[in-house]
C-alpha positions in Angstrom: 2.7 13.7 -13.7 1.1 14.6 -17.0 -2.4 15.5 -16.0 -5.2 14.8 -13.6 -8.5 13.2 -14.7 -11.9 13.5 -13.0 -13.8 10.5 -14.3 -13.7 7.4 -16.5 -14.6 9.4 -19.6 -11.7 11.7 -19.1 -9.3 8.8 -18.6 -10.6 7.0 -21.7 -10.2 10.0 -23.9 -6.6 10.6 -22.7 -5.7 7.0 -23.5 -7.5 7.0 -26.9 -5.8 10.2 -27.9 -2.3 8.9 -26.9 -1.9 11.9 -24.6 -1.1 9.5 -21.8 0.5 6.0 -22.1 0.4 4.9 -18.5 -1.9 5.4 -15.6 -2.7 4.1 -12.1 -6.5 3.6 -11.6 -8.8 0.9 -10.3 -11.7 1.1 -12.8 -10.7 -1.3 -15.5 -10.5 1.3 -18.2 -7.7 -0.5 -20.1 -9.8 -3.7 -20.3 -12.7 -1.8 -21.8 -10.6 0.1 -24.3 -8.7 -3.0 -25.4 -11.7 -4.0 -27.5 -11.4 -0.7 -29.4 -7.6 -0.7 -29.6 -5.5 -3.8 -28.9 -2.5 -1.6 -28.2 -4.2 -0.5 -24.9 -3.5 -3.2 -22.3 -3.5 -3.8 -18.6 -0.1 -5.0 -17.3 -0.1 -6.3 -13.7 2.8 -5.5 -11.5 5.8 -7.8 -11.8 6.1 -8.2 -8.0 3.4 -7.8 -5.4 -0.3 -7.3 -6.0 -2.8 -4.6 -6.5 -6.0 -4.8 -4.4 -9.0 -2.8 -3.5 -11.0 -3.6 -0.4 -14.2 -1.9 0.4 -15.9 -2.5 3.7 -19.4 -1.6 4.8 -20.2 -1.9 8.5 -23.6 -1.2 10.1 -23.2 -0.7 13.8 -25.8 -1.9 16.3 -27.8 0.8 17.8 -26.5 1.0 21.4 -25.9 3.8 23.8 -22.3 4.8 24.0 -20.7 4.0 27.3 -20.0 6.9 29.6 -16.5 8.2 29.3 -14.0 6.9 31.8 -12.8 9.3 34.5 -9.0 9.5 34.8 
């Protein structure tokens, strides 16, 4: 572990400066920086996949059932 970053700008600056050469993040920073520097690339994993799944659920407004007695 080299360092922690707190946002996309921090990560971009670390990559631009060469302070880090690899990272694990979901925000597509490498794709954005590739236009500035073709040496910065995204390399997908050789085996398996990476995925991000976000789910939003809105529950119906109902009364909660009474707790069961044991």
